[in-house]
C-alpha positions, -999 to +999 in steps of 0.1 A: +556-416-038+542-451-030+506-439-036+515-428-071+530-461-082+498-480-090+480-451-108+512-444-128+516-480-138+479-482-147+483-452-170+514-467-185+495-499-193+467-481-210+491-460-230+510-491-241+478-508-251+467-479-273+502-477-289+500-514-295+467-510-313+481-483-335+513-501-345+513-521-377+520-522-414+486-507-422+475-473-408+439-477-396+419-456-370+416-474-337+382-462-324+363-465-357+379-499-361+368-511-327+333-498-333+330-515-367+343-547-352+319-547-323+291-538-347+299-567-370+310-546-400+336-562-422+356-530-428+394-530-432+398-512-398+375-538-381+396-567-394+429-552-386+420-539-352+395-565-340+410-597-354+447-590-354+459-562-331+433-564-303+439-601-295+477-597-297+475-567-274+452-583-248+472-615-247+504-596-242+488-577-213+474-608-198+507-628-201+527-600-186+502-595-157+504-632-150+542-633-150+546-602-129+520-612-103+534-647-100+569-634-095+559-610-068+539-636-050+567-662-050+594-637-040+572-626-011+564-661+000+600-674-002+615-641+011+639-643-018+640-613-042+655-635-069+629-662-069+617-669-105+581-679-114+593-710-133+604-723-099+571-743-096+579-764-126+547-753-143+564-737-173+583-769-181+551-789-177+533-766-201+561-769-226+560-807-224+523-807-229+526-785-260+553-808-273+529-837-272+506-818-296+534-809-320+549-843-321+521-868-315+491-849-329+472-850-296+438-833-294+433-828-331+397-816-327+409-784-308+428-770-338+450-741-329+439-743-293+454-777-289+489-765-277+474-742-251+450-768-237+477-794-236+500-769-220+475-762-192+472-800-186+510-803-185+513-774-161+486-789-138+504-823-138+537-806-129+521-787-101+505-818-086+539-836-087+556-806-071+531-803-043+533-840-036+571-840-036+573-808-014+550-823+012+552-792+035+550-756+026+585-747+039+604-724+015+634-747+011+611-777+003+592-757-023+624-746-039+639-781-039+607-797-052+603-771-079+638-775-091+634-813-092+602-811-112+617-784-135+647-806-141+626-836-148+604-816-172+634-802-190+649-837-193+616-851-207+614-822-232+650-827-243+641-864-249+611-855-270+633-831-290+659-858-294+634-883-309+615-858-330+597-876-358+607-850-383+626-817-384+595-796-391+579-807-358+611-798-340+613-764-356+577-757-348+581-765-312+614-746-309+598-715-324+569-718-300+592-722-270+609-689-279+578-671-269+554-649-289+519-634-288+516-631-326+492-653-345+471-657-315+433-651-315+406-643-290+402-680-284+436-681-268+425-652-246+396-673-233+421-699-221+442-673-204+416-651-187+401-678-164+435-689-153+445-653-146+414-647-126+418-679-106+455-673-099+450-637-090+422-646-066+442-672-048+472-649-044+453-617-034+434-637-008+467-643+010+479-607+012+478-607+050+500-638+050+525-622+027+526-591+049+532-612+080+558-634+064+580-603+059+585-605+097+590-643+098+570-675+099+566-673+137+550-639+135+526-651+109+515-681+130+512-659+161+487-637+142+465-668+137+473-671+100+473-706+084+508-706+071+508-741+055+474-737+038+481-701+027+515-710+013+501-738-008+474-714-022+501-689-032+521-716-049+490-729-066+481-694-078+516-687-091+517-721-109+483-715-126+494-681-138+528-693-151+514-725-167+487-706-185+511-679-197+535-705-211+508-726-226+495-696-246+526-676-254+555-699-249+585-690-227+589-653-220+618-649-196+629-624-169+596-606-166+585-623-134+620-621-120+629-585-127+596-566-125+590-573-087+627-568-079+627-533-096+594-522-080+601-534-045+618-501-033+589-481-046+564-499-023+587-497+007+596-534+004+560-544+014+552-577-004+514-573-001+517-539-017+539-552-045+512-575-060+491-551-080+520-529-092+539-560-104+508-571-122+504-538-140+542-534-147+544-569-161+515-563-184+531-530-196+565-545-201+554-574-222+531-552-243+560-527-248+584-555-257+559-568-283+557-532-297+595-532-300+594-565-318+570-550-344+591-519-348+622-538-358+632-538-395+611-561-417+623-596-423+624-626-399+606-615-368+625-616-335+606-636-310+592-619-280+609-642-255+642-637-271+639-599-268+629-600-232+659-622-225+682-599-244+670-570-223+666-588-190+699-606-188+721-575-187+698-558-162+699-589-141+737-589-142+737-553-131+714-561-102+736-589-090+766-566-093+749-539-073+739-564-046+775-576-044+789-541-040+765-535-010+780-565+008+817-557+001 
């Protein structure tokens, strides 16, 4: 069963990507549209597929992969199945960086990329503060430092909202924070892909440490693994992934929390085996959720982050209830 998890999730991701490319108000052929777009032909199919649906699909897959992988890595590192990727404070830092663009007009030369770039800078600043505050790589210190930086970032963001120069800037930021992959282009993908590659490389390089930590810190150290250095690399990788995802797509909740939690029994509770399946499942989940957003009745579009929260919150309550019944 465990051997079929990764191939099955890979197939699900590919199917969801194809369905995403085929969903829209205009019915256009996918393959001819992609061929025309790559060939530089300005056909209707090329414009719809290459410039609208393809960027949206790829960004949804990348954001979901980043959230799923970061959640699996942090839950394995902290030995806490309910650890959330936003624990590093990177998501609040990214939101605060984007707020600076909406309110103060920072980086005007970057155009539509300004919120994403500012979000990455904000996420990096939050990560540095969190690592400096944590000092060590002990799980309780990482949790406490992450909560402190998240609270500080949330307070700063609330202050910015409170002193918004005009209601339009506030509305624009609030809609952005709700999370969406619509109205994004390939330029946004070039911001996300390097961060995804860097974060995934850092996390996958510490697979042995995650495996050993399932037996305790002393076992990991007895095997000659550098616990402190490896833990910081995992936290750094998770923060890069979360910060980049929030910077590009806004806040999309519950993906990094629930996906690893649901998949863990399928990989026999092995944290190092959970990384790739969580990455694929997160990509599929966000892409399918975005398809669901587009299939809703026409009118004001429901934001992607709102939909994932509406679906994730009841499931999370059910998981908590199930865990409680096991301990009664």
